[in-house]
DOPAVEX-477183 format. One record per residue (C-alpha): x, y, z. Coordinates in pm, 1 decimal. Each point is the difference from the previous one (the first is absolute). Example, Ala and Ser with C-alpha at 12.3 -4.5 7.8 and 13.67 -1.06 7.14 Angstrom:
% residues 2
@u: 1230.0&v: -450.0&w: 780.0
@u: 137.0&v: 344.0&w: -66.0
//
This chain:
% residues 355
@u: -8086.4&v: -4971.3&w: 3203.5
@u: 194.3&v: -319.8&w: 66.2
@u: 145.8&v: -70.1&w: -346.2
@u: 135.4&v: 305.8&w: -176.5
@u: 152.0&v: -185.0&w: -296.5
@u: -171.5&v: -297.0&w: -161.3
@u: 134.6&v: -220.2&w: -279.2
@u: -240.2&v: -217.9&w: -197.8
@u: 162.1&v: -251.1&w: -233.6
@u: -208.0&v: -103.6&w: -297.9
@u: -145.1&v: 345.4&w: 53.2
@u: -134.0&v: 55.8&w: -351.3
@u: -196.7&v: -322.9&w: 7.7
@u: -365.6&v: -27.9&w: 92.7
@u: 55.8&v: -75.0&w: 368.8
@u: 303.7&v: 221.0&w: 54.8
@u: -139.0&v: 310.2&w: -169.5
@u: -331.1&v: -15.2&w: 183.2
@u: 167.4&v: -50.1&w: 338.0
@u: 238.2&v: 288.1&w: -69.0
@u: -275.7&v: 242.1&w: -93.0
@u: -211.3&v: -94.3&w: 300.8
@u: 296.7&v: 37.9&w: 237.3
@u: 91.3&v: 339.5&w: -145.1
@u: -357.3&v: 122.8&w: 39.9
@u: 0.2&v: -111.3&w: 363.7
@u: 347.0&v: 149.2&w: 61.7
@u: 52.8&v: 301.5&w: -229.6
@u: 329.3&v: 91.4&w: 167.2
@u: 151.3&v: -344.6&w: -56.6
@u: 245.0&v: -66.7&w: -280.7
@u: -139.5&v: -296.6&w: -191.5
@u: 221.8&v: -158.8&w: -265.2
@u: -107.0&v: -266.9&w: -249.9
@u: 271.2&v: -211.2&w: -162.3
@u: -97.1&v: -208.4&w: -304.5
@u: 165.0&v: -148.6&w: -309.3
@u: -322.1&v: 46.8&w: -205.2
@u: 21.1&v: -354.1&w: -136.4
@u: -370.0&v: -69.4&w: 34.9
@u: -194.9&v: 139.9&w: -291.1
@u: -224.4&v: 285.1&w: 110.9
@u: 203.2&v: 99.4&w: 305.2
@u: 125.7&v: 303.2&w: -191.7
@u: -350.3&v: 147.0&w: 20.8
@u: 43.5&v: 38.4&w: 375.2
@u: 301.4&v: 232.3&w: -17.7
@u: -209.0&v: 312.6&w: -55.1
@u: -249.8&v: -112.6&w: 265.6
@u: 278.4&v: -30.2&w: 252.3
@u: 150.2&v: 338.6&w: -81.6
@u: -339.8&v: 172.7&w: -0.9
@u: -51.1&v: -130.3&w: 352.8
@u: 337.3&v: 116.8&w: 126.8
@u: 171.7&v: -340.7&w: -14.1
@u: 355.6&v: -19.1&w: -132.0
@u: 56.5&v: -257.3&w: -275.8
@u: 344.1&v: -151.9&w: -55.1
@u: 76.9&v: -235.9&w: -285.3
@u: 204.1&v: -283.0&w: 148.6
@u: 17.2&v: -373.0&w: 56.2
@u: 21.3&v: -188.3&w: 329.4
@u: 227.5&v: -251.2&w: -173.5
@u: 264.9&v: 273.8&w: 8.6
@u: 88.6&v: 87.9&w: 359.3
@u: 146.0&v: 333.2&w: -112.6
@u: -343.2&v: 111.2&w: -122.7
@u: -146.6&v: -48.1&w: 346.5
@u: 303.9&v: 138.3&w: 181.7
@u: -20.7&v: 323.1&w: -201.3
@u: -317.3&v: 87.2&w: 190.4
@u: 189.5&v: 29.9&w: 327.4
@u: -127.3&v: -17.5&w: 356.2
@u: -363.6&v: -108.8&w: 13.1
@u: -240.4&v: -48.4&w: 290.6
@u: -220.0&v: -273.4&w: -145.1
@u: 9.6&v: -228.9&w: -302.2
@u: -320.7&v: -143.3&w: -146.6
@u: 111.2&v: -287.1&w: -224.7
@u: -251.0&v: -39.5&w: -284.2
@u: 232.9&v: -93.7&w: -283.9
@u: -32.4&v: -346.8&w: -147.3
@u: -31.3&v: -216.6&w: -305.0
@u: -347.6&v: -101.8&w: 109.6
@u: -109.0&v: -251.4&w: -262.8
@u: -53.6&v: -343.4&w: 151.5
@u: 82.2&v: -145.4&w: -341.9
@u: 344.4&v: 160.8&w: -10.1
@u: 281.8&v: -246.4&w: -55.9
@u: -204.7&v: -292.0&w: -131.5
@u: 37.2&v: 72.5&w: -369.2
@u: 257.9&v: 276.1&w: 26.0
@u: 327.6&v: 84.3&w: 169.8
@u: 5.6&v: 17.2&w: 379.4
@u: 267.2&v: 269.0&w: 6.9
@u: -218.5&v: 311.6&w: 14.0
@u: -234.1&v: -159.4&w: 254.7
@u: 280.0&v: -99.3&w: 237.5
@u: 208.0&v: 314.0&w: -54.5
@u: -301.0&v: 220.3&w: 80.3
@u: -194.8&v: -191.2&w: 262.7
@u: 293.7&v: -139.7&w: 194.0
@u: 323.6&v: 184.2&w: -77.8
@u: -192.3&v: 327.4&w: -26.8
@u: -152.6&v: -59.6&w: 341.4
@u: 345.9&v: -67.4&w: 142.8
@u: 110.6&v: 339.3&w: -132.2
@u: -302.9&v: 162.2&w: 160.2
@u: 67.7&v: -166.2&w: 335.3
@u: 366.2&v: 100.5&w: -11.0
@u: -104.1&v: 358.1&w: -67.4
@u: -264.9&v: 1.6&w: 274.8
@u: 243.6&v: -155.2&w: 245.9
@u: 267.1&v: 260.0&w: -70.8
@u: -235.6&v: 288.4&w: 77.4
@u: -211.0&v: -179.4&w: 263.6
@u: -308.1&v: 55.1&w: -214.6
@u: -317.4&v: -183.5&w: 92.6
@u: -128.6&v: -239.7&w: -266.4
@u: -345.3&v: -94.3&w: -124.4
@u: 46.5&v: -302.6&w: -224.5
@u: -281.3&v: -91.8&w: -236.2
@u: 8.4&v: -374.3&w: -41.3
@u: -263.9&v: -224.1&w: -151.5
@u: -252.4&v: -269.4&w: 77.8
@u: 188.4&v: -212.1&w: -252.5
@u: 255.5&v: -92.1&w: 267.1
@u: -255.4&v: -265.7&w: 99.9
@u: 60.5&v: -329.5&w: -185.6
@u: -218.8&v: -49.4&w: -304.6
@u: -5.9&v: -378.6&w: 24.8
@u: -137.3&v: 17.1&w: 354.1
@u: -258.2&v: 261.4&w: -101.0
@u: -121.5&v: -205.1&w: -296.2
@u: -19.9&v: -316.8&w: 209.7
@u: -247.1&v: 147.5&w: 250.3
@u: -362.9&v: -110.9&w: 14.2
@u: -219.4&v: 219.3&w: -219.8
@u: -368.4&v: 11.4&w: -83.5
@u: -80.4&v: 85.2&w: -360.9
@u: -298.1&v: 234.0&w: -18.7
@u: -179.1&v: 153.5&w: -296.4
@u: 235.1&v: 296.4&w: -40.8
@u: 298.6&v: -75.2&w: 224.6
@u: 208.0&v: -232.9&w: 207.9
@u: -40.3&v: 22.6&w: 377.4
@u: 199.2&v: -146.7&w: 285.3
@u: -162.5&v: -299.7&w: 164.2
@u: -58.5&v: 25.9&w: 373.9
@u: 240.6&v: -284.0&w: 88.5
@u: 366.5&v: 35.4&w: -94.8
@u: 303.7&v: -208.0&w: 92.6
@u: 237.1&v: 298.6&w: -18.1
@u: 36.6&v: 264.2&w: 275.5
@u: -33.6&v: 370.2&w: -70.8
@u: -303.9&v: -25.8&w: -226.1
@u: -365.0&v: 63.6&w: 87.8
@u: -315.9&v: 148.6&w: -148.4
@u: 171.4&v: 339.2&w: 41.8
@u: 281.4&v: -109.2&w: -230.9
@u: 373.2&v: -46.8&w: 50.1
@u: 173.6&v: 124.1&w: 313.5
@u: 368.2&v: 45.8&w: 78.9
@u: -5.5&v: -348.3&w: 157.5
@u: -35.4&v: -169.2&w: -340.3
@u: 302.5&v: -232.7&w: -43.2
@u: 284.7&v: 120.4&w: -219.6
@u: 147.6&v: -339.4&w: -91.9
@u: -34.9&v: -69.1&w: -371.8
@u: 37.1&v: 159.3&w: -342.5
@u: -132.2&v: 352.4&w: -55.0
@u: 127.2&v: 117.9&w: -345.3
@u: 325.4&v: 180.9&w: -75.0
@u: -170.9&v: 331.1&w: 75.0
@u: -126.1&v: -120.3&w: 337.6
@u: 341.9&v: -144.5&w: 83.9
@u: 177.6&v: 330.5&w: -61.0
@u: -245.8&v: 187.4&w: 221.5
@u: 22.2&v: -256.6&w: 280.7
@u: 379.4&v: 11.3&w: -18.5
@u: -16.4&v: 378.1&w: 34.1
@u: -230.2&v: -35.4&w: 300.4
@u: 249.8&v: -229.3&w: 172.2
@u: 285.1&v: 243.3&w: -57.9
@u: -201.2&v: 292.2&w: 134.3
@u: -89.3&v: -200.9&w: 310.6
@u: 371.1&v: -61.3&w: 62.5
@u: 79.7&v: 370.0&w: -36.0
@u: -275.2&v: 79.2&w: 250.3
@u: 109.9&v: -271.4&w: 242.7
@u: 358.3&v: 128.8&w: -10.9
@u: -121.2&v: 350.4&w: 84.0
@u: 122.3&v: 144.4&w: -329.2
@u: -339.2&v: 152.9&w: -83.2
@u: -371.6&v: -10.8&w: 81.1
@u: -255.9&v: -131.0&w: -244.6
@u: -336.5&v: -155.8&w: -78.3
@u: -83.0&v: -263.0&w: -261.5
@u: -340.7&v: 15.1&w: -169.1
@u: -107.5&v: -302.8&w: -202.8
@u: -245.7&v: 160.0&w: -237.9
@u: -271.7&v: -164.6&w: -202.5
@u: -133.7&v: 156.4&w: -320.4
@u: 18.8&v: 380.6&w: 9.6
@u: -208.5&v: 210.6&w: -239.2
@u: -105.1&v: 355.4&w: -74.0
@u: 50.2&v: 289.4&w: -243.0
@u: 329.9&v: 23.8&w: -190.4
@u: 54.7&v: -375.1&w: -6.8
@u: 105.1&v: -126.1&w: -343.4
@u: -144.0&v: -344.6&w: 57.7
@u: 122.0&v: -315.1&w: -171.7
@u: -120.3&v: -360.2&w: 12.3
@u: 273.2&v: -113.1&w: 239.0
@u: -3.3&v: 314.9&w: 215.6
@u: -279.7&v: 253.9&w: 42.9
@u: -283.3&v: -213.1&w: -140.4
@u: -275.3&v: 197.1&w: 175.5
@u: 87.0&v: 327.3&w: -174.8
@u: 59.8&v: -186.9&w: -324.7
@u: -347.2&v: -156.8&w: 10.6
@u: -172.9&v: 337.4&w: 41.6
@u: 215.5&v: 159.1&w: -270.6
@u: -55.9&v: -278.3&w: -252.8
@u: -373.8&v: 32.8&w: 45.6
@u: 17.2&v: 378.1&w: -41.8
@u: 205.0&v: -25.7&w: -320.8
@u: -188.7&v: -311.3&w: -119.2
@u: 316.8&v: -207.2&w: -16.1
@u: 65.9&v: -372.2&w: 32.2
@u: 36.1&v: -212.9&w: 312.2
@u: 18.3&v: -368.6&w: 87.7
@u: -54.4&v: -217.5&w: 303.2
@u: 330.4&v: -184.2&w: 30.4
@u: 37.9&v: -327.7&w: 187.0
@u: -202.2&v: -202.0&w: 250.2
@u: -238.4&v: -111.9&w: -272.6
@u: -29.5&v: 340.9&w: -165.3
@u: -315.7&v: 104.5&w: 188.9
@u: 139.0&v: 299.1&w: 187.6
@u: -68.8&v: -143.1&w: 345.1
@u: 342.5&v: 76.4&w: 149.0
@u: -22.1&v: 251.7&w: 286.3
@u: 210.5&v: 285.5&w: 138.0
@u: -66.2&v: 274.3&w: 251.5
@u: 55.1&v: 360.0&w: -105.2
@u: 134.2&v: 295.3&w: 202.0
@u: -34.7&v: 363.9&w: -101.5
@u: 331.6&v: 186.9&w: -9.0
@u: -136.4&v: 258.2&w: 245.7
@u: -74.0&v: -274.6&w: 252.7
@u: 357.2&v: -123.3&w: -32.8
@u: 123.3&v: 351.6&w: 66.7
@u: -215.5&v: 18.6&w: 313.3
@u: 159.4&v: -321.0&w: 130.1
@u: 352.4&v: 125.5&w: -69.3
@u: -81.5&v: 333.6&w: 160.0
@u: -94.7&v: -179.4&w: 321.9
@u: 327.0&v: -192.7&w: -5.9
@u: 211.6&v: 308.9&w: -63.3
@u: -168.6&v: 186.7&w: 282.5
@u: 69.7&v: -286.5&w: 242.0
@u: 321.8&v: -164.2&w: -115.7
@u: 94.7&v: -100.0&w: 354.9
@u: -312.5&v: -218.7&w: 10.9
@u: 22.7&v: -152.4&w: -346.4
@u: 376.2&v: -35.4&w: -36.3
@u: 105.2&v: -350.6&w: -105.5
@u: -351.8&v: -120.0&w: -75.7
@u: -151.5&v: -168.1&w: -305.7
@u: -360.0&v: 70.9&w: -96.3
@u: -235.9&v: -127.9&w: -266.5
@u: -158.8&v: 312.1&w: -148.9
@u: -285.1&v: -38.2&w: -247.0
@u: -363.7&v: 54.9&w: -77.3
@u: -123.0&v: -308.8&w: 184.2
@u: -291.8&v: -228.4&w: -75.1
@u: -251.9&v: 285.2&w: -39.9
@u: 215.4&v: 135.9&w: -280.4
@u: 62.5&v: -334.6&w: -168.1
@u: -104.6&v: -55.5&w: -359.2
@u: 28.5&v: -264.3&w: -268.6
@u: 72.5&v: 88.2&w: -361.5
@u: -355.0&v: -98.5&w: -94.0
@u: -138.3&v: 231.3&w: 267.9
@u: 235.5&v: 277.6&w: -108.8
@u: -130.3&v: -35.8&w: -353.1
@u: -354.2&v: 61.7&w: 126.8
@u: 112.5&v: 302.2&w: 200.0
@u: 195.4&v: 143.8&w: -294.2
@u: -296.1&v: -43.9&w: -232.0
@u: -227.5&v: 171.0&w: 248.6
@u: 209.7&v: 310.9&w: 59.6
@u: 121.3&v: 49.1&w: -359.9
@u: -321.5&v: -99.9&w: -175.9
@u: 211.6&v: -205.1&w: -239.9
@u: -6.8&v: -374.3&w: -55.8
@u: 297.6&v: -173.8&w: -159.8
@u: 65.7&v: -360.9&w: -89.8
@u: 222.6&v: -179.7&w: 249.5
@u: 212.3&v: -278.7&w: -142.2
@u: 73.1&v: -325.6&w: 180.1
@u: 342.0&v: -162.7&w: 40.5
@u: -47.2&v: -304.0&w: 226.4
@u: 368.4&v: -83.6&w: 53.3
@u: 140.9&v: 137.8&w: 323.9
@u: 318.5&v: 203.3&w: -28.6
@u: 310.3&v: -81.1&w: 197.3
@u: 10.0&v: 180.2&w: 336.6
@u: -371.7&v: 80.4&w: -0.4
@u: -229.4&v: -57.3&w: 298.2
@u: -374.4&v: -47.4&w: 14.6
@u: -67.3&v: 200.5&w: 313.6
@u: 153.0&v: 256.4&w: 229.6
@u: -180.5&v: 221.9&w: 250.4
@u: 181.3&v: 201.3&w: 266.0
@u: -79.5&v: -49.6&w: 365.8
@u: 112.3&v: 335.7&w: 139.9
@u: -130.0&v: -73.0&w: 352.9
@u: 340.1&v: 26.3&w: 166.8
@u: 60.4&v: 357.0&w: -112.8
@u: -363.6&v: 91.5&w: 63.0
@u: 16.1&v: -121.0&w: 360.7
@u: 304.2&v: 213.7&w: 74.2
@u: -84.0&v: 313.2&w: -200.2
@u: -374.5&v: -0.5&w: -67.2
@u: 76.6&v: 34.9&w: -371.5
@u: -239.5&v: -146.2&w: -256.8
@u: -57.8&v: 78.7&w: -369.3
@u: -247.7&v: 281.3&w: -64.2
@u: -48.3&v: -43.1&w: -375.1
@u: -218.1&v: -280.9&w: -133.4
@u: 28.9&v: -162.1&w: -343.1
@u: -258.6&v: 223.0&w: -166.8
@u: 169.0&v: 311.2&w: 133.1
@u: 340.4&v: -120.6&w: -121.1
@u: -134.0&v: -86.8&w: -346.1
@u: -184.8&v: 329.4&w: -40.0
@u: 310.8&v: 195.8&w: 102.8
@u: 202.0&v: -179.3&w: -266.8
@u: -271.9&v: 61.3&w: -258.4
@u: -12.4&v: 373.5&w: 77.8
@u: 378.9&v: 22.7&w: -35.7
@u: -12.1&v: -178.7&w: -335.8
@u: -284.4&v: 219.8&w: -124.4
@u: 185.5&v: 319.5&w: 94.8
@u: 318.3&v: -122.3&w: -172.4
@u: -152.9&v: -221.4&w: -267.2
@u: 210.8&v: 123.2&w: -293.4
@u: 352.5&v: -31.4&w: 145.9
@u: -90.4&v: -325.2&w: 179.3
@u: -148.3&v: -174.1&w: -304.5
@u: 338.1&v: -126.0&w: -125.3
@u: 70.9&v: -172.8&w: 334.4
@u: -313.5&v: -212.7&w: -2.0
//
């Protein structure tokens, strides 16, 4: 076993907790520690899951270096902590966003550098500029927007957005903090202070995700249909034609597992990791899928005005990582949605208050 002690920051969140449990199952002898400040509502439900699976939970905050330092020498750090709302900072203070996503990352990198721990940094597709994305050529179809064949911008094709997509432009406060963290990590790697990989993730979904409109919409859509709640199509005319690709949490783990097993190959690299065009869906199409699997039909409101920092389309082109590793998502949209539905059904009473 290569990594005997693993630290996962944001470890009680949806992504962190699932990665921790999967890693522990693959490596029973490893010491897996999840650090989390439990700020996100619902993350407290994962504490017992972690402990039942042999994962150590520690209540702490990456904004406080002492909380991380108390863990001591670590072999690998998987950085999942973040204020992940793309709307953060527009109608609220920027302090928590910057302190967590930037200063918190600096603390993590200082810690990893001290102990020569390898780093997997979970970044975001939102590092790509929203103005450039929204200015691309699109075709409006019955249920979705699609990229036109001809584009004036490099790094975009029918497969989606590759790592070659230009970074010049505005990307939201959230995207800016994650890109800044990427740049710092690259400098640490270049200076030989640590080894690491940056994964720019699209939408991630699966069981134990407490979805919200601005983050985790796929799980939210299924849950709202199950509980017969209320939803709205927001922006771009209010028709629900905006598109994202969706990646199952287990497929993300498989990608990270490949990277951890071959850090010499992947060290210093940036990869777009997502569900790809086959796993892309518009809100209107997700409504149809949610109705089909839950058997429930709910009214969907319409709010035509587009929110600040929103984009009409993003689909991950993961070709670069696929060419090197052979990795590709295994779970399709129906499989992801049904897995979420089964989780909700099995936990319908305690989860009801979150949706």
